[in-house]
Steps between C-alpha positions, in 0.01 A plus 500: 500500500764312304665683208710343227860622460631592155785289371844661531531541123167684478603731786828586329323580174246716689773703675688544174184625335444755776860621472470533124177697540662730758800554273273577206301751709820668624633523145168645385499760777861596429418539131206725586720715723765524230236603248369763744853630560573502126181701451630776729838497325333519157293802609810675637690433179211637293447826692856607592596629150197734524602645839735795538658674796421872496772732630401861562695809595401852593689808607412632845575867564544632853589848626874538566609565860634854517736643762328762717779762476614450142875497430577694818394208715809421719489125434446528127800275431312201642244537220712620207770275359642759255862615531492754783816672375317619192240668721247395236164373609297282265134609503286238672222348285143594581392135509637148518405221264516127545367197316228283646469156343215255507420158365194303402387254237306509174341287230555510123170595336576479128764477228513883488691498829228619734533401866229488767594589858363678807458877511682518832807331347559790255322792666712816477800328342743672263664191353374143449678183390359152449708184532401164350567149628798464265661814645425729204420853627317779318393858569125552522254789499155538654210464255231575757412458867185461707537560873143391577570142391876516581595403144747638245609410147863546394669460160854395415698779332694449182560166329287221640634156589415248229386232743231687695252256656167666589320347795175311454201636695244279670152568642516624860121483533517122452747451786392292795619538857752223566654493151878474479684808372861613453639849563805623309707809573808643668443493877780676690695531167496122437398513133280239333390344829208255472278420799189285528176514696125504453225754443396570860206732427346722233345845501713653775455877541611786727858378483649839415258708712456754218133535406596618149673169421327223306562174682391142439811317616582134476653380826776240490741331740768469229800680643500867392750754628633847406621468140212273393279801423392499135594137446255230391285260694444203267282191501622147426442557127762775509238773447527832681194539721624783726753780546672480840450832675495491880558300816349508846773470761599642839870472414527614139571144384287213378247378757302275268250768395566655160272679257486510121294710259273267296615488139147560368494837679857574390427429132229767488749754634783379274295537182430865580857579606638350178244685289507846659739498797216563746192328643139617485239338721125478508304714746149490647523783752380318811629422848426140594543264793474128569181355641530363853240261643352786702478725193345218296238459774420871495471505121293181511713296261586132548882512491802730498575474127528834322601857583282766659515854359578760766550806284435603139704784351295768329493472118718185512405202278319332791301817571399537135391135493276548806701310762404603855648480848389173658492307171682168515693404187488123454607450136690665217354367177468129583785483754400472868664747737631356826644813660628854445845380393359305211265783394777761515743288298240408237399861444863613493579244229204613287585739217360852547197546274398135521139421589432253780187381674493511878259279691402675821276427796284799597225472761534124489449471124747428218541764232710523185683829455696577179809717563754658267833468680704820534874557537654501845634849578852535632415725795416332829216587730541795733357494847495711813419462867353745746419523868279689739180701481196546718179301511641165614263206559590163652381153401577280799407158364760512225762717670526805277422871528401710199465867421349711226707575194576872486562685174869542583553132579301398190730718292809339654360154428409594144129422543179701489346622829230261616683196361494319835613516862859509621629245752643697792624214720504120526496312830771246578393135456168610348332350192599813308869456589490129416358590158793733432306827526705809582434861601477711186313233302172617352175302538303542179229233537330308779336175384509624137327828590687828445562717806575871458537608863501383860120507532455272200779275629338467842160429347647228281694346790187481716346268242790254508515182700816332623667545161544799271641538149699822453650650185814693589698749296857444614850597399553362152136411420186351656405172665207321661526373857265298718494579873359253752410638840658330800 
């Protein structure tokens, strides 16, 4: 095939056009990058006046070391610097005192000088100071604290600065994984440090390991280190969407996994702390657990959305409303429930006395259940464990041995005699061990049927196939488990 060559002049003009297009594209890309960079700088400039460094101080008292033989000890002069010629001995103090200092970050809430920070930043402190970006430093007092959410509200003492800049709050529920965010604080004493990253995940729980804590953390890879606690996590509009609170790290330093309290959760706590200095939470009076695929199969429901009720406290709001063990809560009012975390946080953020409608699944059918929410009591659950009594029976397929519940053991466990059967032992590598069952747990139900003694337990187990659904009463509450025979 013969092709025609372009004239030299046409080729030159073509190359020039391509170069001009490439230059234009490069300029356009550079302009976009500059705009992106300017966006970060604008956000940092907007939020920094609203961020403070929180300095705390407390007095630690320790017993004073005392000489074993008093003033007659032969080497007393090594410990007493008084003039020996005077033969006077200064009485030794009963205790020593020293100052322990700490540092974190905080966010200006309003023109009245209130500051939001973490509870653990000011817990047990005797003196608090807050320092602004311009270097101005003020004494502060604690307005209120809430250990369960790890939040605290402070207030500047005395005359307030005239140029207070309250932070702007965003909507943490609207955040998407992958969004850019900035963290501001004082890591390792470096005040007003700004770092950038993205939202790595939402709804993280069990970070602290304390079952009394309310957790719904945002996870970010923005660099967070000791000193960032209480500082803001902000979106690219300069809105606070989280309160930096924790990191996951094997070394104590940033490893790219940080956690922030969602601002929507924090605002509910802040409003109560500002109003009354304390937090009250809603209460149903149930023990709940997440639905696993095996539990969903046993309860004959199509998915694992919702929370299954393991225990209902007597005379609690749930009990008065008619909620039963084995019910699966799928909605509060019109809001679908994905898991126990969401249910627990929604109830906790509901005002005591408010009426809500629970949608439950019972025996495969949806039911609406109106409930008047109570107030969460301060006292935690008490539990006990016990071992050993006669009448042991063994269930080989699932790898556990049970025994009858004696009156003495029932009393130690805080249950009525005939409540169930006690697990005496669990075989290594058995289905029971894999399910996390332990000696001392109490089996209350077998396949949704109550069992009062070993005979009833054995009769129920003989009717099971390769799988069995057990309701256990365990330390700290109750839970369902599914065992599959090997």
